[in-house]
C-alpha positions as CSV (number, residue, x, y, z in Angstrom):
1,M,27.8,-1.5,12.8
2,L,24.1,-2.0,12.0
3,R,22.6,-4.9,10.1
4,T,20.6,-3.0,7.5
5,V,18.0,-4.7,5.2
6,V,17.1,-2.8,2.0
7,V,14.1,-3.8,0.0
8,G,14.5,-3.0,-3.7
9,G,17.6,-3.2,-5.9
10,G,16.9,-0.3,-8.2
11,I,18.6,3.1,-8.2
12,A,17.1,4.0,-4.8
13,G,18.0,0.7,-3.1
14,L,21.5,0.6,-4.5
15,S,22.2,4.2,-3.5
16,A,21.0,3.6,0.0
17,G,23.2,0.4,0.1
18,I,26.3,2.3,-1.0
19,A,25.8,5.1,1.5
20,L,25.1,2.7,4.4
21,R,28.1,0.6,3.4
22,R,30.3,3.6,3.4
23,A,28.9,4.6,6.8
24,G,30.3,1.3,8.2
25,H,27.1,-0.8,8.2
26,V,26.4,-4.3,6.9
27,V,23.9,-4.1,4.0
28,N,21.7,-6.8,2.4
29,I,19.5,-5.9,-0.5
30,Y,16.4,-8.0,-1.4
31,E,15.2,-7.5,-5.0
32,Q,12.2,-9.4,-6.5
33,S,13.6,-9.5,-10.1
34,D,16.5,-11.7,-11.1
35,M,18.4,-8.5,-12.1
36,K,19.7,-10.2,-15.3
37,H,17.5,-8.3,-17.7
38,E,17.4,-4.6,-16.6
39,V,15.3,-2.5,-18.8
40,G,14.6,1.2,-19.1
41,A,15.2,4.3,-21.2
42,A,17.3,7.3,-20.4
43,I,17.7,9.3,-17.2
44,N,19.3,12.6,-16.1
45,V,22.1,12.6,-13.6
46,P,22.0,16.2,-12.5
47,P,24.7,18.1,-10.4
48,N,22.9,17.5,-7.1
49,A,23.5,13.8,-7.7
50,S,26.7,13.7,-9.9
51,R,28.5,15.7,-7.1
52,F,28.5,12.8,-4.7
53,L,28.4,10.0,-7.4
54,T,31.8,10.9,-8.7
55,S,33.2,11.1,-5.1
56,W,31.8,7.5,-4.7
57,G,34.0,6.5,-7.6
58,L,31.5,6.6,-10.5
59,D,33.2,7.4,-13.8
60,P,30.6,9.0,-16.1
61,K,32.7,8.5,-19.2
62,L,33.4,4.8,-18.4
63,S,29.6,4.4,-17.9
64,R,29.0,6.0,-21.3
65,F,27.2,9.0,-19.9
66,V,26.8,12.1,-22.1
67,K,27.7,15.5,-20.7
68,A,24.6,17.8,-21.0
69,R,25.4,21.0,-22.7
70,A,22.2,22.8,-23.6
71,L,18.4,22.8,-23.4
72,A,16.3,24.2,-26.1
73,W,12.5,24.7,-26.4
74,W,11.3,24.2,-30.0
75,D,8.0,25.2,-31.6
76,P,6.5,21.8,-32.5
77,F,4.8,23.2,-35.6
78,T,7.6,25.2,-37.2
79,A,10.6,23.3,-35.7
80,N,12.1,26.7,-34.8
81,V,14.0,27.2,-31.6
82,T,12.1,29.6,-29.3
83,A,14.3,29.6,-26.1
84,T,17.5,28.1,-24.9
85,M,19.4,27.5,-21.7
86,S,23.0,26.5,-21.3
87,Y,23.0,23.4,-19.2
88,E,26.8,23.5,-19.0
89,E,26.9,26.9,-17.5
90,K,23.8,26.4,-15.4
91,A,25.0,23.2,-13.9
92,A,28.4,24.7,-13.0
93,R,26.9,27.9,-11.6
94,S,24.0,26.4,-9.7
95,G,25.3,23.0,-8.8
96,G,29.0,23.2,-8.9
97,A,29.1,19.9,-10.9
98,E,28.1,18.5,-14.2
99,L,24.8,17.3,-15.6
100,W,24.9,13.9,-17.4
101,L,22.5,12.1,-19.7
102,A,22.6,8.4,-19.1
103,H,20.9,5.2,-20.1
104,R,19.2,3.9,-17.0
105,V,20.8,0.4,-17.4
106,D,24.2,2.0,-17.5
107,L,23.6,4.0,-14.3
108,H,22.1,1.0,-12.5
109,G,25.1,-1.1,-13.5
110,A,27.5,1.5,-12.2
111,L,25.7,1.7,-8.9
112,K,25.6,-2.1,-8.5
113,H,29.3,-2.3,-9.1
114,I,30.1,0.4,-6.5
115,A,27.8,-1.3,-4.0
116,T,29.3,-4.7,-4.4
117,D,32.9,-4.0,-5.3
118,P,35.2,-5.7,-2.7
119,A,37.8,-3.0,-3.3
120,G,35.5,-0.2,-2.0
121,P,35.3,1.1,1.5
122,G,33.4,-0.9,4.1
123,I,31.8,-4.3,3.8
124,P,30.5,-5.0,0.2
125,V,26.7,-5.0,-0.2
126,T,25.1,-8.4,-0.6
127,V,22.3,-8.4,-3.2
128,H,19.7,-11.2,-3.1
129,P,17.9,-11.3,-6.5
130,G,14.6,-13.2,-6.9
131,S,13.5,-12.3,-3.3
132,R,10.0,-10.9,-3.3
133,V,9.0,-9.2,-0.1
134,V,5.4,-9.6,1.0
135,G,5.4,-8.2,4.5
136,Y,7.1,-5.9,7.0
137,E,7.1,-5.9,10.8
138,P,8.5,-2.5,11.9
139,R,8.7,-3.3,15.6
140,V,11.2,-6.2,15.2
141,P,12.1,-5.0,12.5
142,S,11.9,-7.7,9.8
143,I,10.6,-8.5,6.4
144,T,8.9,-11.6,5.1
145,L,9.7,-13.1,1.7
146,A,7.2,-14.8,-0.6
147,S,8.9,-18.1,0.4
148,G,7.9,-17.5,4.0
149,E,11.4,-16.8,5.2
150,V,11.6,-14.0,7.7
151,I,14.7,-11.7,7.5
152,G,15.5,-9.6,10.6
153,G,17.8,-6.6,10.9
154,D,18.5,-3.5,12.9
155,V,17.0,-1.2,10.3
156,V,14.8,-1.9,7.3
157,I,14.9,0.4,4.3
158,G,12.0,0.3,1.8
159,A,13.1,1.2,-1.7
160,D,10.4,-0.8,-3.4
161,G,8.9,1.6,-5.9
162,V,5.9,3.7,-6.4
163,H,3.5,0.9,-5.4
164,S,5.4,0.5,-2.1
165,L,4.4,-2.0,0.6
166,A,6.9,-0.3,2.8
167,S,5.2,3.0,2.3
168,E,1.9,1.5,3.6
169,T,3.7,0.1,6.6
170,V,5.2,3.5,7.5
171,L,2.1,5.4,7.0
172,G,-0.3,2.9,8.4
173,Y,-2.6,3.3,5.3
174,K,-2.4,3.2,1.6
175,N,-1.1,6.4,0.0
176,S,-3.8,6.3,-2.7
177,P,-3.3,8.3,-5.8
178,V,-5.6,10.9,-7.2
179,A,-6.5,11.6,-10.8
180,P,-3.8,13.5,-12.7
181,S,-4.6,17.1,-13.7
182,H,-1.9,18.0,-16.2
183,Y,-0.5,14.8,-17.9
184,N,-1.9,11.3,-17.5
185,Y,0.1,9.3,-20.1
186,C,3.6,9.1,-21.6
187,Y,5.2,7.3,-24.4
188,R,8.8,6.2,-24.2
189,F,10.9,5.0,-27.0
190,L,14.5,4.7,-28.1
191,I,15.9,5.0,-31.6
192,P,19.5,4.3,-32.5
193,V,21.5,7.2,-34.0
194,S,22.4,4.8,-36.9
195,T,18.7,4.3,-37.7
196,L,18.1,8.0,-38.1
197,Q,21.4,8.4,-40.1
198,A,20.3,5.8,-42.6
199,D,17.1,7.7,-43.5
200,P,17.5,11.0,-45.6
201,E,14.4,12.4,-43.9
202,T,15.7,12.0,-40.4
203,R,19.5,12.4,-40.9
204,S,19.4,16.0,-39.8
205,W,18.1,15.0,-36.4
206,N,21.7,13.8,-35.6
207,A,23.3,17.1,-36.4
208,D,24.9,18.7,-33.3
209,I,23.3,16.3,-30.8
210,E,26.2,16.2,-28.3
211,G,24.6,16.9,-24.9
212,K,21.5,18.7,-26.4
213,T,18.0,18.3,-24.9
214,R,15.1,19.3,-27.1
215,I,11.6,20.0,-25.8
216,F,8.7,20.3,-28.3
217,A,5.9,21.7,-26.1
218,D,2.3,22.2,-27.3
219,N,0.9,23.5,-24.0
220,E,-2.5,24.4,-25.5
221,N,-3.2,20.8,-26.3
222,R,-1.4,19.4,-23.2
223,R,1.3,17.4,-25.0
224,R,5.0,17.6,-25.4
225,L,7.9,15.6,-26.7
226,V,11.3,15.6,-25.0
227,A,14.4,14.2,-26.7
228,Y,18.1,13.7,-26.0
229,A,20.9,11.3,-26.8
230,C,22.5,8.9,-24.3
231,R,25.0,6.0,-24.2
232,D,27.9,7.8,-25.9
233,N,25.5,9.6,-28.3
234,T,24.5,6.3,-29.9
235,I,20.9,6.2,-28.9
236,H,18.2,8.9,-29.0
237,N,15.8,8.8,-26.0
238,F,12.2,10.1,-26.5
239,V,9.5,10.9,-23.9
240,G,6.1,11.9,-25.2
241,L,3.8,13.4,-22.5
242,F,0.1,14.1,-23.0
243,Y,-3.3,14.4,-21.4
244,D,-5.9,12.1,-22.8
245,E,-9.3,13.7,-22.3
246,A,-11.1,10.5,-23.3
247,S,-9.2,8.3,-20.9
248,T,-11.0,6.9,-17.8
249,Y,-8.8,7.3,-14.7
250,S,-7.9,4.0,-13.0
251,A,-5.9,3.6,-9.8
252,K,-4.7,0.1,-11.0
253,K,-1.0,-0.6,-11.1
254,E,0.3,0.4,-14.5
255,D,2.2,-1.9,-16.8
256,Y,5.8,-0.6,-17.2
257,L,6.3,-2.6,-20.4
258,A,2.9,-2.0,-22.1
259,S,3.7,-1.6,-25.8
260,V,1.9,0.6,-28.3
261,D,1.8,0.7,-32.1
262,K,3.6,3.7,-33.6
263,A,0.3,4.6,-35.4
264,E,-1.1,5.7,-32.1
265,V,2.0,7.8,-31.3
266,M,1.7,9.4,-34.8
267,E,-1.9,10.2,-34.2
268,R,-1.2,11.7,-30.8
269,F,1.3,14.1,-32.2
270,A,-0.5,14.9,-35.4
271,G,0.2,18.4,-36.5
272,Y,3.7,18.4,-35.3
273,H,6.3,19.4,-37.9
274,P,7.0,16.8,-40.6
275,S,10.6,16.5,-39.5
276,I,9.5,15.4,-36.1
277,L,6.8,13.0,-37.4
278,A,9.4,11.5,-39.7
279,V,11.4,10.5,-36.6
280,I,8.4,8.9,-34.9
281,K,7.7,6.9,-38.1
282,L,11.0,5.0,-37.4
283,V,9.7,3.5,-34.2
284,P,9.5,-0.3,-34.8
285,P,5.9,-1.2,-35.4
286,S,6.1,-4.3,-33.1
287,P,8.6,-3.7,-30.3
288,P,10.7,-6.8,-29.5
289,P,10.0,-8.3,-26.1
290,G,11.9,-6.7,-23.2
291,S,12.9,-3.7,-25.3
292,S,12.2,-0.1,-24.3
293,Y,10.8,0.9,-27.7
294,A,7.3,2.3,-28.1
295,R,6.1,1.9,-24.5
296,R,3.0,3.5,-23.2
297,R,2.5,4.2,-19.6
298,Q,-0.6,5.5,-17.9
299,F,0.1,7.6,-14.9
300,P,-2.1,6.2,-12.1
301,G,-2.3,9.6,-10.5
302,L,-0.5,11.9,-8.3
303,L,0.7,10.3,-5.1
304,P,0.2,12.9,-2.4
305,P,3.4,13.8,-0.5
306,Q,3.8,11.3,2.3
307,Q,3.3,12.6,5.9
308,G,6.0,10.2,7.1
309,H,9.1,8.5,6.0
310,R,9.8,6.2,9.0
311,H,8.0,4.1,11.5
312,H,10.0,2.5,14.3
313,E,13.1,1.1,12.5
314,V,11.6,1.1,9.0
315,A,12.4,4.0,6.7
316,V,11.2,4.7,3.1
317,V,13.4,6.2,0.4
318,I,12.0,8.0,-2.7
319,Q,8.4,7.1,-2.0
320,T,7.3,10.7,-1.9
321,T,7.4,10.7,-5.7
322,D,4.7,10.2,-8.2
323,P,5.0,8.1,-11.4
324,R,5.5,11.1,-13.6
325,M,8.6,12.2,-11.7
326,E,9.9,8.7,-12.0
327,E,9.5,9.0,-15.8
328,G,11.6,12.1,-15.9
329,Q,8.5,14.1,-16.5
330,A,8.6,17.1,-18.6
331,D,11.7,19.2,-17.9
332,Q,12.6,18.3,-14.3
333,A,14.1,14.8,-14.7
334,Q,14.9,14.6,-11.0
335,A,13.4,11.2,-9.9
336,G,16.7,9.3,-10.0
337,A,18.5,12.1,-8.2
338,Q,15.9,12.3,-5.4
339,A,16.3,8.5,-4.9
340,M,20.1,8.9,-4.6
341,E,19.8,12.0,-2.4
342,D,17.6,9.9,-0.1
343,G,20.3,7.2,0.1
344,V,23.1,9.8,0.9
345,A,20.9,11.3,3.7
346,L,20.4,7.9,5.2
347,G,24.1,7.1,5.2
348,I,24.9,10.4,7.0
349,V,22.2,10.3,9.6
350,L,22.9,6.7,10.5
351,R,26.7,7.2,10.7
352,G,28.0,6.0,14.1
353,V,24.6,4.9,15.4
354,S,24.6,2.0,17.9
355,T,21.4,2.0,19.9
356,A,17.6,1.6,19.2
357,E,17.0,5.1,20.6
358,E,19.5,6.6,18.2
359,I,18.0,4.8,15.2
360,E,14.5,6.2,15.9
361,E,15.9,9.6,16.5
362,R,18.0,9.6,13.4
363,L,15.2,8.2,11.1
364,E,13.0,11.0,12.4
365,L,15.8,13.4,11.4
366,Y,16.0,11.8,8.0
367,Q,12.3,12.5,7.5
368,K,12.8,16.1,8.4
369,I,15.7,16.5,5.9
370,R,13.9,14.9,3.0
371,R,10.1,15.5,3.1
372,N,9.9,19.1,2.0
373,R,12.7,18.8,-0.6
374,A,11.3,15.6,-2.2
375,S,7.7,16.9,-2.1
376,V,8.6,20.1,-3.9
377,I,10.4,18.2,-6.6
378,Q,7.4,15.9,-6.9
379,I,4.9,18.7,-7.4
380,L,7.1,20.5,-9.9
381,S,7.4,17.2,-11.8
382,S,3.7,17.2,-12.5
383,V,4.2,20.0,-15.0
384,G,6.8,21.4,-17.3
385,A,9.4,23.9,-16.1
386,D,7.6,26.5,-18.1
387,Q,4.3,25.7,-16.3
388,S,5.2,26.1,-12.6
389,H,2.3,28.6,-12.2
390,L,-0.1,25.7,-12.4
391,V,1.2,24.2,-9.1
392,Y,2.1,27.4,-7.2
393,E,-0.6,26.9,-4.6
394,D,0.4,23.3,-4.0
395,L,4.0,24.4,-3.4
396,K,3.1,26.8,-0.6
397,E,2.7,23.9,1.9
398,F,6.4,23.0,1.5
399,L,8.1,26.3,0.7
400,A,7.8,29.9,1.8
401,E,6.3,32.0,-0.9
402,E,9.4,34.0,-1.5
403,D,11.4,30.7,-2.1
404,I,9.0,29.2,-4.7
405,P,10.7,28.9,-8.1
406,T,8.5,30.5,-10.8
407,N,10.4,29.9,-14.1
408,P,12.8,27.4,-15.7
409,S,15.9,29.1,-14.5
410,E,14.8,29.4,-10.9
411,I,13.6,25.7,-10.9
412,T,17.0,24.6,-12.2
413,D,18.7,26.6,-9.5
414,F,16.5,25.0,-6.9
415,S,17.1,21.5,-8.2
416,F,20.8,21.7,-9.0
417,G,21.9,23.9,-6.1
418,Y,20.7,21.6,-3.3
419,D,23.6,19.9,-1.4
420,V,22.3,16.8,0.4
421,V,25.6,16.2,2.1
422,K,25.8,19.7,3.5
423,A,22.1,19.7,4.5
424,S,22.4,16.3,6.2
425,L,25.6,17.2,8.1
426,E,24.0,20.4,9.3
427,A,20.9,18.6,10.5
428,V,23.1,16.1,12.5
429,R,25.1,19.0,13.8
430,Q,22.0,20.7,15.1
431,L,20.7,17.5,16.6
432,R,24.0,16.9,18.5
433,G,24.4,20.6,19.3
434,T,28.1,20.3,18.3
435,S,30.1,21.5,15.4
436,I,31.1,19.2,12.6
437,P,33.9,21.0,10.8
438,P,34.0,20.3,7.0
439,P,37.2,18.7,5.8
440,D,39.7,20.4,3.6
441,G,38.7,20.6,0.0
442,G,35.1,21.8,0.6
443,I,31.9,20.1,1.4
444,N,31.2,18.8,-2.0
445,G,34.4,17.1,-2.8
446,A,35.7,13.5,-2.1
447,A,37.0,14.6,1.2
448,A,33.6,15.7,2.3
449,D,32.2,12.4,1.2
450,R,34.7,10.5,3.3
451,H,33.9,12.8,6.2
452,A,30.1,12.4,5.8
453,N,30.1,8.7,5.4
454,N,32.9,7.9,7.9
455,L,35.0,5.9,5.5
456,V,37.2,4.0,7.9
457,D,37.8,0.4,8.2
458,S,38.1,0.3,12.0
459,P,35.5,-1.9,13.7
460,Q,32.4,-0.3,15.2
461,L,30.0,-1.3,17.9
462,T,27.4,-3.8,16.9
463,A,23.8,-3.1,18.1
464,V,20.9,-5.4,17.8
465,V,17.8,-3.2,17.9
466,H,14.4,-4.6,18.7
């Protein structure tokens, strides 16, 4: 039983906490916010994540997720459909599970409940809100809070966001971003279904919305609008991506809650079909404080894939991403899933660990499991699924040329079809040189989850690693 310290109480941190709890360890999460006013827009929960989330006990319907059924590309000028893909069939065929559309706050709340629920397996995770971390010492390992308090543990997990202090500790240098090449801004806004229904000009937008994602791509002018409904089909989520030629690149930390007047959004998407602009007109002119309406975010640049994910007993989860992936950029929408995959991998590789040597060895294994996978998703997230040719050369560092996905269908297969439980178990098996037979019911079911995470209540050895 290891004393694990997780920095960051977002989707990545909570997922790591759940997996480590289920692996039999003691988990404390330190989060700088008070966690009372979670904000955010919508997020995809694809099969490569929903497969293990449901085995953890997450109920998509209870959490008000919407089952994704179809993806359609629309001509932004004529509002005609140009191509479609059945998400329902693709998710089942490629991932063996369902794709869900969720409000980020709903997913976060579900993960927090699973992490802290006393009825769950293992020792409930303890969350410490209002705890800002200002330093790491990987050799102890320990973290230092803004209050000056030093918190020690056997393993420290950094899940502290794109501008990660843990990442700098692991790498030994700042993973500085470079100027974006394809998109450098996005708008995010939410509009209630009831608002569109009340306006005759926009009422048609609500027709047949159940599980439908719409992409209005103007690739020539490097702009696109992505839309789908979440929270039991009561809220429309919109992401507007674009490249601003006149913008001066800045590596400063972006403001997640920077608001923008809808007139700017209208101007940015000028020329789009009147039915689309009519929807944008309904964005509130002055967003209420703390809302997710009409937010503008500048992407500070592509964060190069990290060369390392661990240093001594400090590991980093989902820090290989760039901010565009975190925003559900374009058609990939894999950021949350990658954060959760990281957590699952950590839980499996640290299962049964009891010595300092084992921790270092297993964190090295975690790095090998996750780096190429997360890096490929990151790179693909810098463009749309219909634009993978733009990043083909970048992908060759992490994938053999014959394995590089080159169209939306292949990208979906690559994203959905990955099984982090199976990959992690196989990596541990190869490390040990012994066979780990899968339980009855298949590797992706609840039985596999119990096997992977060692869901037993029997006491384990306690190791204090220095």
